[in-house]
C-alpha positions in Angstrom: -6.2 2.3 17.1 -7.3 5.1 15.4 -8.8 8.1 17.1 -9.0 11.8 17.3 -5.6 11.8 17.5 -4.7 11.3 13.7 -5.2 13.8 11.0 -7.0 12.7 8.6 -9.0 13.9 5.3 -12.2 14.5 7.0 -10.0 17.3 9.8 -7.9 18.7 7.2 -11.1 19.4 4.8 -13.1 20.7 7.9 -10.3 22.7 9.0 -10.0 24.8 5.4 -13.3 25.1 5.3 -13.1 27.2 8.7 -10.6 29.1 7.3 -8.7 27.8 10.7 -5.9 27.1 8.1 -4.7 27.9 4.6 -3.6 25.0 2.1 -0.6 26.8 2.0 0.0 26.5 5.9 -1.2 22.6 5.5 1.3 21.4 2.6 4.0 23.2 4.1 3.5 21.2 7.9 3.5 18.1 5.4 6.7 19.3 3.8 8.4 19.8 7.1 7.5 16.7 8.1 8.9 14.8 5.1 12.0 16.6 5.4 12.7 16.1 9.1 11.9 12.4 8.3 13.9 12.1 5.7 17.2 14.3 7.2 16.8 13.4 11.2 15.1 10.2 11.4 16.7 8.5 7.6 12.8 7.1 7.3 14.2 6.9 3.7 10.1 6.8 2.6 10.8 8.7 -0.5 12.5 9.3 -3.3 11.8 12.3 -5.1 10.0 15.5 -2.8 8.5 18.2 -4.4 10.6 21.3 -4.1 8.9 24.2 -1.8 7.9 26.6 -4.2 6.3 24.3 -6.4 4.1 22.9 -3.6 3.4 26.5 -2.6 2.1 27.9 -6.0 -0.4 24.7 -6.2 -1.6 25.4 -2.5 -2.2 29.2 -3.8 -4.3 27.9 -6.6 -6.1 25.5 -4.3 -6.7 28.1 -1.8 -8.2 30.5 -4.3 -10.4 27.9 -5.7 -11.3 27.5 -1.8 -12.0 31.2 -1.7 -14.5 31.5 -4.6 -16.1 28.2 -4.2 -14.9 26.1 -6.3 -13.5 23.3 -4.6 -12.8 20.2 -7.0 -13.6 17.8 -4.6 -12.6 16.7 -0.3 -9.4 16.1 -1.6 -8.5 19.8 -2.9 -5.4 20.8 -1.1 -4.7 17.1 0.8 -1.6 16.0 0.7 -0.8 12.9 -0.8 1.9 10.5 -2.0 2.3 8.1 -4.7 4.5 5.1 -5.1 7.0 5.3 -7.6 6.1 2.9 -9.9 3.1 4.7 -10.5 3.4 7.1 -13.4 3.3 11.6 -12.9 4.1 13.4 -15.9 6.9 15.6 -14.3 8.5 13.0 -12.3 10.8 10.0 -13.4 9.2 6.5 -13.6 11.5 4.2 -12.1 9.5 1.7 -10.3 12.6 1.2 -7.8 15.0 -0.2 -9.7 18.3 0.8 -11.4 17.8 0.2 -15.0 14.7 2.2 -15.1 16.7 5.2 -14.1 16.4 5.1 -10.3 19.7 7.1 -8.5 20.7 8.6 -11.6 21.0 12.4 -11.6 18.9 14.6 -14.1 16.5 11.4 -15.7 14.0 12.7 -17.7 10.4 12.3 -16.2 8.0 10.3 -17.7 5.8 12.7 -19.4 2.2 11.5 -18.9 0.0 10.7 -16.0 -1.0 7.2 -15.1 -5.3 7.4 -15.2 -5.6 7.1 -11.0 -2.7 10.4 -10.9 -4.5 12.3 -13.0 -8.0 11.7 -11.0 -6.2 12.4 -8.1 -3.9 15.5 -8.7 -5.3 16.8 -11.7 -9.4 16.6 -11.3 -9.6 16.6 -7.9 -7.0 18.9 -6.7 -4.8 16.6 -3.9 -1.5 17.8 -3.9 1.6 15.4 -4.3 4.1 15.7 -1.5 6.6 13.0 -3.5 7.1 9.9 -4.7 7.6 7.0 -2.4 10.5 4.3 -2.4 9.5 0.7 -3.0 10.5 -2.6 -3.3 12.5 -2.9 -7.2 9.3 -3.5 -9.1 7.3 -4.5 -6.5 9.0 -7.1 -5.8 9.4 -8.0 -2.0 8.4 -7.9 1.5 10.1 -6.3 3.8 11.4 -3.0 1.9 14.6 -4.3 1.3 15.2 -5.0 -2.9 15.5 -1.7 -3.4 18.9 0.2 -4.7 19.5 2.3 -1.8 19.3 2.1 2.0 15.8 0.5 3.0 12.8 2.5 4.5 12.7 2.4 8.2 9.7 1.8 10.1 8.8 5.3 12.2 6.8 3.7 14.8 9.6 3.7 17.1 10.9 7.1 16.2 7.2 8.3 17.2 6.2 6.9 20.5 9.2 9.1 22.0 7.1 11.8 20.6 5.1 13.7 23.7 1.5 12.1 23.0 -1.8 13.7 23.0 -4.8 12.7 24.9 -7.2 14.6 23.3 -10.4 12.3 24.2 -11.5 14.8 26.4 -11.6 18.0 24.0 -14.6 18.9 21.9 -15.0 18.7 18.4 -14.0 22.6 18.0 -11.3 22.3 20.8 -9.4 19.6 18.2 -9.7 21.9 15.8 -8.1 24.2 17.1 -5.2 22.3 18.6 -4.3 20.6 15.3 -4.2 24.3 13.3 -2.1 25.3 16.0 0.0 22.3 15.7 -0.5 22.5 11.4 0.9 26.0 11.9 4.1 25.0 13.1 7.3 26.4 11.9 9.9 24.2 9.9 12.8 25.1 13.1 10.4 23.9 15.7 9.1 20.5 13.8 13.4 19.8 13.2 13.5 20.4 16.9 11.2 18.1 17.9 12.0 14.8 15.4 15.8 16.1 17.1 14.6 15.4 20.7 12.3 12.0 19.6 15.0 10.9 17.3 17.5 7.5 19.0 20.0 5.8 16.9 20.2 3.1 19.2 16.9 2.1 18.6 16.7 -1.4 16.3 15.6 -0.6 12.8 12.2 -2.5 11.9 10.5 -3.7 8.4 8.3 -1.5 7.3 6.9 -4.3 5.0 6.7 -4.2 1.4 6.8 -3.6 -2.0 5.0 0.0 -0.3 7.0 0.8 2.2 7.9 4.5 1.5 3.9 5.1 1.2 3.1 3.5 4.3 5.6 5.5 6.4 4.8 8.8 4.6 0.9 8.1 5.7 2.0 6.6 9.3 4.7 9.9 9.7 2.0 12.3 8.6 3.9 13.5 5.5 0.8 12.2 3.4 -2.7 12.5 4.2 -2.8 9.7 1.9 -0.8 7.4 0.1 -1.0 5.2 -3.9 0.2 2.1 -3.6 0.3 -1.2 -5.8 -0.7 -4.3 -4.1 0.1 -8.0 -6.4 0.1 -10.2 -3.6 -0.1 -7.9 -0.5 2.1 -5.0 -0.7 -0.6 -2.4 0.2 -1.9 -4.5 3.5 1.6 -5.9 5.1 3.2 -2.4 4.9 0.0 -1.0 6.0 -0.4 -3.5 9.0 3.3 -3.2 9.8 3.2 0.1 10.2 -0.6 0.8 11.9 -2.3 2.2 9.3 -5.2 1.4 6.7 -4.4 -0.2 3.7 -6.8 -1.3 1.0 -6.7 -3.3 -2.2 -9.8 -3.0 -4.2 -11.4 -6.2 -6.3 -9.2 -6.3 -9.7 -10.1 -3.9 -12.5 -11.6 -1.4 -9.8 -8.7 1.2 -10.6 -7.1 1.2 -13.6 -3.4 0.0 -14.2 -2.9 2.6 -17.3 0.1 4.4 -16.1 1.8 1.3 -13.9 4.9 -0.7 -14.4 3.7 -4.0 -14.9 5.4 -6.7 -12.4 2.4 -9.2 -13.0 -0.6 -8.0 -15.0 -2.9 -10.5 -13.9 -2.2 -9.6 -10.1 -1.5 -6.3 -10.1 -4.1 -3.4 -8.3 -3.9 0.1 -7.5 -4.5 0.2 -3.8 -4.9 2.8 -1.1 -2.9 3.8 2.1 -4.5 6.2 4.8 -4.9 6.7 8.2 -8.3 5.9 8.7 -10.8 3.4 6.6 -12.8 6.9 5.7 -9.8 8.1 4.5 -9.7 4.5 1.9 -13.5 5.2 1.5 -13.1 8.8 0.7 -10.0 8.0 -2.1 -11.5 4.6 -3.4 -15.2 6.3 -4.2 -13.5 9.6 -6.5 -10.9 7.0 -7.9 -13.0 4.1 -8.6 -15.2 6.4 -10.9 -15.6 5.4 -14.6 -14.4 7.7 -17.2 -17.2 9.0 -19.5 -14.9 7.6 -22.5 -13.7 4.7 -20.8 -10.2 3.6 -19.2 -6.8 3.4 -21.0 -6.7 -0.1 -18.8 -8.2 -2.6 -21.1 -8.6 -5.4 -17.8 -10.6 -2.2 -16.0 -13.9 -3.4 -15.1 -16.7 -1.2 -17.1 -18.7 -1.6 -14.1 -19.7 1.9 -12.9 -18.2 1.9 -8.9 -20.5 3.4 -6.1 -19.5 3.0 -2.4 -23.2 3.2 -0.6 -23.6 5.8 1.5 -22.7 5.6 5.2 -23.9 7.5 8.2 -20.8 7.4 10.5 -22.2 9.7 13.0 -25.8 7.3 12.6 -23.6 4.1 13.1 -21.7 5.3 16.3 -25.4 6.2 17.9 -27.0 2.6 16.8 -25.7 -0.1 19.3 -25.8 -2.9 15.8 -24.8 -1.0 12.7 -23.8 -4.1 11.5 -26.9 -5.7 11.5 -27.9 -8.7 8.7 -23.9 -8.8 7.8 -22.5 -12.4 7.8 -18.8 -12.9 8.8 -17.1 -16.2 8.1 -13.9 -17.4 10.2 -12.2 -19.3 7.5 -11.4 -22.9 9.8 -8.4 -23.4 6.8 -6.7 -20.1 7.7 -6.4 -20.8 11.6 -2.9 -22.0 11.1 -0.5 -23.8 13.9 1.5 -20.9 13.3 -0.8 -18.5 14.3 0.7 -16.4 17.7 -1.7 -17.1 20.2 -1.5 -12.9 20.8 -2.7 -12.7 16.8 -5.1 -15.2 17.3 -6.8 -14.0 20.7 -7.5 -10.4 18.6 -8.8 -12.4 16.3 -11.2 -14.1 18.4 -11.9 -10.7 20.2 -12.5 -8.8 16.3 -14.9 -11.5 15.8 -16.6 -10.6 19.2 -17.0 -7.5 18.4 -18.2 -7.2 15.1 -20.9 -10.0 17.1 -22.2 -7.1 19.6 -22.5 -4.6 16.5 -25.1 -6.9 15.0 -23.0 -9.6 12.6 -23.8 -12.5 12.7 -20.2 -14.8 12.9 -19.9 -17.8 11.7 -16.6 -20.6 11.1 -16.1 -21.1 7.6 -15.4 -25.0 7.0 -12.5 -26.7 5.6 -14.4 -28.1 2.8 -16.0 -24.8 1.8 -12.4 -23.2 1.5 -9.8 -26.3 1.1 -7.0 -26.2 3.5 -4.7 -28.0 0.7 -5.8 -25.1 -1.6 -4.9 -22.5 1.4 -1.2 -24.1 2.0 -0.7 -24.3 -2.0 -1.6 -20.7 -2.3 2.0 -19.1 -1.8 3.5 -21.9 -3.9 0.9 -20.6 -6.6 1.2 -17.1 -6.3 4.9 -17.4 -6.6 5.1 -19.3 -10.0 2.3 -17.3 -11.5 3.9 -13.9 -10.6 7.4 -15.4 -11.5 6.4 -16.3 -14.8 4.1 -13.4 -15.4 7.4 -10.7 -14.2 9.8 -13.0 -16.5 7.7 -11.6 -19.7 6.9 -8.7 -18.5 10.5 -7.4 -17.7 12.5 -9.2 -21.1 11.6 -5.9 -22.5 14.2 -4.0 -20.5 17.1 -4.5 -22.6 18.8 -0.9 -22.6 17.9 -0.4 -26.7 14.0 -1.0 -26.5 13.6 0.3 -22.8 15.3 0.3 -19.9 19.2 2.3 -19.2 21.7 0.7 -21.3 24.8 -0.8 -19.4 28.3 1.1 -20.7 30.9 0.0 -22.5 33.1 -1.8 -20.5 30.5 -3.5 -18.2 29.2 -4.9 -22.0 32.7 -5.7 -22.4 33.7 -7.7 -19.5 35.7 -11.2 -19.5 33.2 -12.6 -17.2 30.7 -13.4 -19.9 30.1 -16.4 -21.9 33.2 -16.1 -24.6 30.9 -17.3 -27.5 28.8 -14.5 -26.8 28.2 -12.5 -29.5 28.4 -8.6 -28.9 24.8 -7.9 -28.5 24.4 -11.0 -26.4 27.2 -9.1 -24.4 25.0 -5.6 -24.2 21.7 -7.3 -23.0 23.5 -9.7 -20.0 25.9 -6.5 -18.9 22.3 -4.3 -18.4 20.2 -6.8 -17.1 22.6 -7.5 -14.8 23.7 -3.9 -13.7 19.8 -3.0 -13.7 18.3 -5.6 -12.3 18.7 -6.4 -8.6 19.7 -9.7 -6.6 15.2 -10.2 -6.0 14.7 -9.5 -9.2 17.2 -11.7 -11.4 15.8 -14.3 -9.4 11.9 -14.2 -9.9 12.8 -13.7 -13.5 14.9 -16.8 -13.7 12.4 -18.4 -12.0 9.4 -17.4 -13.9 11.7 -18.5 -17.1 12.5 -21.7 -15.3 8.4 -22.5 -15.2 7.7 -21.2 -18.7 9.9 -23.4 -20.2 8.7 -27.2 -22.3 9.9 -29.0 -19.8 8.0 -27.2 -16.7 5.0 -25.2 -18.1 2.7 -28.1 -18.0 4.1 -29.4 -14.5 4.8 -25.8 -13.0 2.8 -23.4 -14.6 -0.7 -25.5 -15.8 -1.1 -26.6 -12.4 -0.4 -23.5 -10.5 -3.1 -21.6 -13.0 -5.8 -24.7 -12.2 -5.1 -24.3 -8.7 -5.8 -20.3 -9.0 -9.4 -21.2 -10.1 -9.7 -23.8 -7.8 -9.3 -21.6 -4.9 -10.4 -18.4 -6.8 -14.3 -20.8 -7.1 -14.0 -21.5 -3.8 -13.6 -18.4 -1.9 -16.4 -16.9 -4.6 -18.8 -19.3 -4.1 -18.2 -18.9 0.0 -18.3 -15.6 -0.5 -22.0 -15.4 -3.0 -23.2 -18.2 -0.6 -22.6 -18.1 2.9 -20.8 -15.2 3.8 -20.6 -11.4 3.4 -17.3 -10.9 4.5 -13.9 -13.2 5.7 -11.6 -12.3 8.6 -8.4 -13.2 9.1 -4.7 -11.6 10.1 -3.0 -9.8 7.8 0.6 -10.7 9.0 1.9 -13.9 11.3 4.5 -11.8 12.7 5.6 -7.9 14.2 8.1 -6.4 11.4 11.3 -8.3 11.8 14.4 -6.4 12.1 16.4 -5.5 9.0 19.5 -3.8 11.0 21.0 -7.3 11.8 22.5 -8.4 8.9 21.3 -10.4 5.6 17.9 -11.8 5.8 17.5 -15.4 4.3 15.1 -14.7 1.2 13.0 -17.7 1.6 11.6 -16.7 4.8 10.6 -13.3 3.1 7.7 -15.4 1.2 6.1 -16.8 4.1 5.2 -13.1 5.2 2.4 -13.3 2.5 0.7 -16.3 3.5 -2.2 -14.4 4.4 -2.2 -12.1 2.1 -2.4 -14.0 -1.1 -5.7 -15.9 -1.5 -7.3 -12.5 -1.8 -4.8 -11.7 -4.5 -5.5 -15.0 -6.0 -9.0 -14.5 -6.4 -9.2 -10.8 -7.4 -11.3 -9.9 -4.2 -11.1 -6.5 -2.5 -9.4 -6.8 1.1 -8.9 -3.9 3.3 -5.8 -4.1 6.3 -7.3 -2.5 9.8 -4.7 -2.2 12.5 -6.9 -3.9 15.9 -4.9 -4.0 19.2 -1.5 -3.3 20.2 1.6 -5.6 21.0 2.1 -6.6 24.8 5.3 -5.0 24.0 3.4 -1.8 22.7 5.7 -1.4 20.0 3.7 -2.5 17.1 0.1 -3.2 16.1 -2.0 -6.0 15.3 -3.7 -5.8 12.2 -6.6 -7.9 10.7 -7.9 -7.8 7.4 -11.6 -8.4 5.8 -12.0 -9.7 2.5 -15.4 -9.1 0.3 -16.7 -10.4 -2.8 -15.9 -9.1 -6.1 -16.8 -5.6 -6.2 -18.0 -5.7 -2.5 -15.7 -2.5 -1.4 -19.1 -1.1 0.1 -19.7 -4.2 2.6 -15.7 -4.5 3.7 -15.5 -1.1 4.1 -18.5 -0.6 6.1 -17.7 -3.5 8.2 -14.3 -2.0 8.6 -15.5 1.8 10.1 -16.9 -0.5 13.0 -13.9 -2.9 13.3 -11.4 0.0 13.7 -13.2 1.6 16.8 -12.6 -1.9 18.5 -11.2 -0.7 21.9 -6.9 -1.6 21.8 
């Protein structure tokens, strides 16, 4: 699925080094794509697009560094996007919520960078095209829980573009093709998008909550995007949009500057057009600061990926010799469609042919009961943490306060004080329905009559599942292989979707989140109708990113 037709970080960097393009031309091209996607296709991927003037200033600085041999990293001059719950000093930090100013004009910038943003933009030289839309506070699987129009899955529109078969071209010819493409004018790009747009096409979900991040990478306006993954918010949109989504082990990447949803789950992740792009980003972002991270939950382990020679691996018939891949029987559930099960088994055989030892992980080793309870366990725990984290947004300490007229509404309880009315009005106006639902659920499970039966029980189940997954990945296998999602992205233009049904989209992604393990989603095969890809994920042991990335590099070459 990920072939020579994708513009990747490595290709873009090579074009810059060979002086076939300039950074100014590259960021102009990606800016044109972003504008065309928003204005013509209505993708709603971006909450904020950086002005062209600012982009060109940054591009000129990058071109100057490259001219003098002083590039900061392979990411220097590479266009990226950043989810709007990650702090960027000169942009408002809204986390997709009205209570933090989403949709307000002239809302002030947050004034500081998240640790990962500082490393990506300031220290490595990447150029941010804009901040991306998301489910409010990261709460959602469909990308629909936001105060504005939901993001659209771009794949149906992109299939109307003229395909380019580059398989017969040499590397130099491929470079010339991309150089010419990047030099396209804004008018040419707008015209191509206008011809490809078909308003009769159904609108499909991008997946959530890192909706806009996935769309920006799939569409090509960013070659890398930072998202956050609490229970699958990087992996699910990556799967439904046909790209790579990587959730590192909890603590590998600093959470400093990330708006908290569920603090013991929230993980900064990467969405990228290829496994190599995700690996490049993780290698840079995972490097420890000499003075230590500003995130107390960050691992102090010096993170470093093992070297991986792509050409040598391609030349080898068995690049995964010695790697043990587990197929969890407890995740082979009846609801898994035949086409996904077939792709799953095909992938297992493909890895076996490349040297891996593939074995089934029995239900004794990973309990089917724990897996079945994992979704309920997850939602109890994240709702409890969300209730605690979001209690600060009252319009006084944090958040945008409701107006006096809203606060004096007669709909509030007659005995409420003025302060209570102000709190209630602010949270009613500022929080969306799904956020309110989860905050109330969290408050309920933390109450004295439910704490032991719900919250404490869920915490014990989480510990038991994590223990089994850690033991399996330590003693039996090196990686687990199973589907990322059990369905294609649903249509979102046919009325309201039952909120309880959307929870089921996380059933395959939450186990790794509960255990804090690294996981990566890779597109492996198209659906029969050719519209949306099928995706599998590889889950590894804690700090086993190198192992799952090396296996993922091999798996992404599986024939559709």
